[in-house]
C-alpha positions in Angstrom: -2.9 13.7 15.7 -3.5 15.4 12.4 -3.1 12.5 10.0 -5.6 10.3 11.9 -8.0 13.3 12.0 -8.1 13.8 8.5 -8.6 10.3 7.7 -5.3 8.8 6.7 -5.8 5.1 6.4 -2.3 4.2 7.9 -0.1 6.3 10.1 3.1 5.2 11.8 4.3 7.6 14.8 7.7 8.9 14.3 9.8 10.6 17.0 9.3 14.3 16.1 8.4 16.5 13.1 12.1 17.4 12.8 13.2 13.9 13.0 10.6 11.4 11.8 12.7 8.4 11.5 15.5 8.7 13.9 16.8 10.6 16.9 20.1 12.5 16.8 20.8 12.6 20.5 21.2 8.7 20.4 24.3 6.9 19.5 24.7 6.1 15.8 24.1 2.4 16.7 21.0 3.0 18.8 19.8 5.6 16.1 20.1 3.0 13.5 18.2 0.4 15.5 15.4 2.9 16.0 15.3 3.6 12.3 15.3 0.1 11.4 12.3 -0.4 14.3 10.2 2.5 12.7 10.8 1.1 9.3 9.6 -2.4 10.2 6.6 -1.1 12.1 5.8 0.9 8.6 6.1 -2.5 6.6 3.9 -4.1 9.3 1.3 -1.4 8.9 1.2 -1.7 5.0 0.4 -5.5 5.6 -2.4 -4.8 8.1 -5.9 -4.7 6.7 -7.6 -1.5 8.0 -11.0 0.0 7.6 -10.6 3.4 9.4 -7.6 5.6 10.3 -5.3 3.5 12.1 -2.1 4.7 14.3 0.8 2.3 14.4 3.2 3.1 17.2 6.7 1.6 17.3 7.4 -0.1 20.8 10.4 0.3 22.9 11.7 -3.2 22.0 14.2 -1.5 19.3 16.7 -1.4 22.3 17.1 -5.2 22.3 18.1 -6.9 19.1 16.0 -9.9 18.6 17.6 -13.5 18.3 17.4 -15.1 14.9 15.1 -18.1 14.7 16.5 -21.0 12.7 14.1 -23.5 11.4 15.5 -27.3 11.6 
């Protein structure tokens, strides 16, 4: 992967060069969940301390919406 090989500190893997943060073949609802998942992975990458080029790969759990956890 070029960004890692040139020393970029944080790289979030997208879908493809043409569609970095989405997949036009998905339904609009699934595409929106995927976009949100990639964005959340990017936010996690920004909060993670790194000392060398690091690849952050979104997992496939964007398919299942997470339940809200409420503190009592």
